C-alpha positions in Angstrom: -15.7 -25.2 17.9 -12.5 -26.8 19.2 -9.4 -24.8 20.0 -7.7 -23.5 16.8 -10.7 -24.4 14.6 -13.4 -21.8 13.7 -16.0 -20.6 11.3 -15.6 -17.8 8.8 -16.9 -15.1 11.1 -14.4 -15.9 13.8 -11.6 -16.1 11.3 -12.5 -12.7 9.9 -12.7 -11.2 13.4 -9.3 -12.6 14.4 -7.6 -11.2 11.3 -9.4 -7.9 10.9 -11.0 -9.0 7.5 -14.5 -9.5 6.3 -16.1 -12.8 5.6 -16.6 -11.7 2.0 -12.8 -11.0 1.7 -12.1 -14.5 3.0 -14.3 -16.1 0.4 -12.7 -14.0 -2.3 -9.3 -15.0 -1.2 -10.4 -18.6 -1.5 -11.7 -18.0 -5.0 -8.4 -16.5 -6.2 -6.3 -19.2 -4.4 -4.7 -17.1 -1.7 -6.4 -19.4 0.9 -6.9 -23.1 0.4 -10.5 -24.2 0.3 -11.5 -25.0 3.8 -13.0 -28.2 5.1 -16.7 -28.3 5.6 -18.4 -29.2 8.9 -21.4 -31.4 9.2 -23.6 -28.3 8.8 -21.7 -27.5 5.6 -20.1 -24.4 7.1 -16.5 -23.6 6.3 -14.2 -24.7 9.0 -10.8 -23.0 9.3 -7.6 -23.9 11.1 -4.9 -21.7 12.7 -3.1 -21.9 9.4 -5.8 -19.7 7.8 -5.2 -17.1 10.4 -1.5 -17.2 9.7 -2.0 -16.9 5.9 -4.5 -14.0 6.3 -2.2 -12.1 8.5 0.7 -12.6 6.1 -1.6 -11.4 3.2 -2.4 -8.2 5.1 1.2 -7.5 6.1 2.3 -8.1 2.5 -0.4 -5.7 1.2 0.9 -3.2 3.7 4.2 -3.4 2.0 2.6 -2.7 -1.4 2.6 -6.3 -2.8 -0.2 -7.1 -5.2 -2.6 -10.0 -4.6 -0.9 -11.7 -7.6 2.5 -11.3 -6.1 1.2 -12.5 -2.7 -0.4 -15.6 -4.4 3.0 -16.3 -6.0 4.8 -16.0 -2.7 2.3 -18.3 -1.0 2.4 -20.8 -3.8 6.2 -21.0 -3.7 6.1 -21.4 0.1 3.4 -24.1 -0.2 5.7 -26.0 -2.6 8.6 -25.6 -0.2 10.6 -23.3 -2.5 13.2 -20.9 -1.1 11.6 -17.5 -1.1 14.6 -15.3 -0.2 15.8 -14.6 -3.8 12.3 -14.2 -5.2 11.2 -11.8 -2.4 14.4 -9.8 -2.9 13.6 -9.4 -6.6 10.0 -8.4 -5.7 11.4 -5.8 -3.3 13.8 -4.3 -5.9 10.9 -4.1 -8.3 8.6 -2.5 -5.7 11.3 0.1 -4.7 11.9 1.0 -8.4 8.2 1.4 -8.9 7.9 3.6 -5.8 10.8 5.8 -7.0 9.1 6.3 -10.3 5.8 7.1 -8.5 7.6 9.6 -6.3 9.0 11.4 -9.4 5.6 11.5 -10.9 4.1 12.9 -7.7 6.9 15.5 -7.4 6.2 16.6 -11.0 2.5 16.9 -10.2 3.2 18.9 -7.1 5.3 21.3 -9.1 2.6 21.7 -11.7 -0.1 22.2 -9.1 1.9 24.8 -7.3 2.4 26.7 -10.6 -1.3 26.5 -11.2 -2.1 27.7 -7.7 0.2 30.7 -8.2 -1.6 31.6 -11.4 -4.9 31.1 -9.7 -4.1 33.6 -7.0 -3.8 36.2 -9.8 -7.4 35.8 -10.9 -9.2 39.1 -10.2 -12.7 38.6 -11.5 -14.9 35.6 -11.7 -15.4 36.3 -15.4 -11.7 35.3 -16.0 -12.6 31.8 -14.8 -15.9 31.4 -16.7 -15.2 32.4 -20.3 -15.4 30.9 -23.7 -16.0 27.2 -24.5 -14.0 26.1 -21.5 -15.3 24.6 -18.2 -12.3 26.1 -16.5 -9.9 28.0 -18.8 -7.0 28.0 -16.3 -7.0 24.2 -15.9 -7.6 23.5 -19.6 -5.0 26.1 -20.8 -2.6 24.7 -18.3 -2.7 21.2 -19.7 -2.3 22.6 -23.2 0.8 24.3 -22.0 2.2 21.4 -20.1 
């Protein structure tokens, strides 16, 4: 193909994605539907490379595909993105802070359980009654 125009396999290779992912992104309107060549193969431009790289970078920052589609849609319409992306970043940071609190709490509970676990002397202590693992099941009753 000509310079800057390629089929789906080459687009996928250049962007580190899979052809299946490219087709999926077309279905959910992250990528515009490509033109078709005489052989009915999808034909992509350099813009598709740019969009796919943006999608991957945005995912790396934790943006969802829905959020990325919204950003791309606003960009396609020529809207100013600065305020919108600033709001998304604030939301993402707040969500991460909540997740970190949850993870810290889980870490504390696991350390407590691990400490109790080290006190088990006999295998019978672990395999008793109607429980699969009494230590875990009792722990969640206490939590």
